[in-house]
C-alpha positions in Angstrom: 91.6 117.3 112.8 93.5 115.3 110.1 96.5 116.9 108.7 98.5 116.3 105.4 101.9 117.0 104.1 102.8 117.0 100.4 106.4 117.1 99.1 107.5 117.5 95.4 111.0 116.4 94.5 113.3 115.3 91.7 115.3 112.1 91.9 118.6 111.9 90.0 117.9 109.6 87.0 120.5 107.0 88.0 119.1 106.9 91.5 115.4 106.2 91.0 115.5 102.5 91.8 117.6 103.2 95.0 115.1 105.9 96.0 112.2 103.6 95.6 114.1 101.0 97.8 114.6 103.7 100.3 110.9 104.5 100.3 110.1 100.8 100.9 112.4 100.9 103.9 111.1 104.2 105.3 110.4 104.1 109.1 106.9 104.1 110.4 106.0 107.4 112.0 103.6 107.6 114.8 100.4 109.2 113.9 101.0 108.8 110.1 98.0 106.9 108.8 98.7 106.8 105.1 101.6 107.7 102.8 101.9 107.5 99.0 104.2 108.6 96.3 103.4 109.2 92.6 105.8 109.6 89.7 104.8 112.8 87.9 107.4 112.7 85.2 110.6 110.9 84.2 112.4 111.8 87.5 109.8 114.0 89.2 107.8 112.7 92.1 105.2 113.9 94.7 104.6 112.3 98.1 102.0 112.8 100.7 101.4 111.8 104.2 98.1 111.8 106.1 98.4 112.4 109.8 96.0 112.0 112.8 96.8 115.7 113.7 99.1 118.6 113.1 100.8 117.8 116.4 101.4 114.2 115.4 103.1 115.4 112.1 105.2 118.0 114.0 106.3 115.5 116.6 107.8 113.3 113.8 109.3 116.1 111.8 112.8 115.5 113.2 112.6 111.8 112.3 111.3 112.7 108.8 114.1 115.2 108.2 116.7 112.6 109.5 115.4 110.1 106.9 115.5 112.7 104.2 119.1 113.2 105.1 119.8 109.6 104.3 118.5 110.1 100.6 119.3 113.7 100.1 122.3 112.8 97.7 119.8 111.0 95.5 117.8 114.2 94.9 118.4 117.1 92.5 118.2 120.7 93.7 114.8 122.2 92.7 116.0 125.8 93.3 118.6 127.5 95.6 115.6 128.8 97.7 113.8 125.4 98.1 116.8 123.0 98.0 115.8 119.4 97.1 112.1 119.4 98.3 109.1 121.6 97.8 107.0 120.9 100.9 103.6 122.2 101.9 101.2 121.0 104.7 97.9 121.9 106.2 94.7 120.6 107.7 92.4 118.4 105.6 89.3 120.3 104.9 87.5 117.8 102.6 87.8 114.2 101.7 85.8 111.7 99.7 85.7 108.1 100.7 
């Protein structure tokens, strides 16, 4: 079953171009079939990744966190509880092609 992760985050205003460059240089993760990022406000963004399965996503989680660590200083804290990202994930229950 396909699986998806969605992450909301805020980029520091003076880091937006650097963050977009980092997105363009993101590694390819095995089992990730599609990724996109939208800009939802001046410095707010939302990314999603589509995965072949939950297991595929989970197996790449360490690599995704390692990449996040390389850009973490470009992000603003959302809240003390969340830190710099607001992530969710789950099975794809519907899609329209």
